[in-house]
C-alpha positions in Angstrom: -103.0 22.7 102.5 -102.1 24.1 106.0 -103.9 26.4 108.2 -101.5 29.4 107.2 -102.2 29.1 103.5 -106.0 29.1 104.1 -105.8 32.3 106.1 -103.5 33.6 103.3 -106.2 33.0 100.9 -109.0 34.9 103.2 -106.6 37.9 103.2 -105.8 37.7 99.3 -110.0 37.5 98.9 -110.1 40.6 101.5 -107.2 42.5 99.8 -109.0 41.8 96.6 -112.4 43.1 97.9 -111.0 46.1 98.8 -109.3 46.9 95.4 -113.1 46.3 93.9 -114.3 49.2 96.5 -111.7 51.4 96.1 -112.3 51.1 92.0 -114.9 54.4 91.6 -112.0 56.3 93.2 -109.5 55.4 90.8 -111.4 56.5 87.8 -110.6 60.1 89.2 -106.7 59.2 89.2 -106.6 56.8 86.1 -104.9 59.2 83.9 -102.6 60.3 86.6 -98.9 59.1 86.7 -95.3 59.7 86.1 -92.3 59.5 83.3 -90.0 56.6 83.8 -87.4 56.3 81.6 -89.5 57.6 78.6 -92.4 55.5 79.6 -95.3 56.9 81.1 -96.5 54.9 84.1 -100.4 55.3 84.9 -101.6 54.7 88.4 -103.9 51.9 86.6 -101.1 49.8 85.5 -100.0 49.4 89.7 -103.8 48.8 90.1 -104.0 46.2 87.4 -101.0 44.4 88.3 -101.7 44.4 91.9 -105.2 42.9 90.9 -104.0 40.5 88.5 -101.5 38.9 91.0 -104.0 38.2 93.7 -106.6 36.9 91.5 -104.0 34.9 90.0 -102.6 33.6 93.6 -106.7 33.3 94.9 -107.3 30.6 91.7 -103.5 28.7 92.5 -104.5 28.6 95.8 -108.2 27.2 94.8 -106.3 24.6 92.6 -104.3 23.5 95.3 -107.5 23.0 97.9 -108.9 20.9 95.0 -105.7 18.5 94.6 -104.7 15.8 96.6 -101.1 16.6 96.9 -100.7 18.9 100.1 -97.9 20.7 99.3 -97.9 20.7 95.5 -96.0 23.1 92.7 -99.2 25.0 92.9 -99.2 26.4 96.3 -95.7 27.1 95.5 -96.4 29.3 92.6 -99.6 30.5 94.9 -96.9 31.5 97.4 -94.7 33.6 94.3 -97.5 35.3 92.9 -98.7 36.4 96.7 -95.4 37.7 97.5 -95.0 39.5 94.0 -98.4 41.2 94.8 -97.5 42.5 98.2 -94.1 43.8 96.4 -95.7 45.5 93.5 -97.2 48.8 95.0 -93.8 49.5 97.0 -92.0 48.9 94.1 -94.3 51.2 92.2 -93.9 53.7 94.8 -90.4 53.6 94.7 -89.9 54.1 91.1 
């Protein structure tokens, strides 16, 4: 695991910590949302997708640190989860 991936893991953990700090404020807006193609999308759905993908990313990076192989498929899968998490909020905002 290279330094860039370790830095990404630290940034991912910092984003998760920020989400947990913002969680009490989300309680006020958890029922707010909008209709899209006949489906009501809540703000909490975007929060859950973002937090879930970041948590999976941290798990996969942690498993990569434990493994002996430097560039395993776990690191690649963690990179995909990281990019999906970062892009989920602009996608949700674009809807």
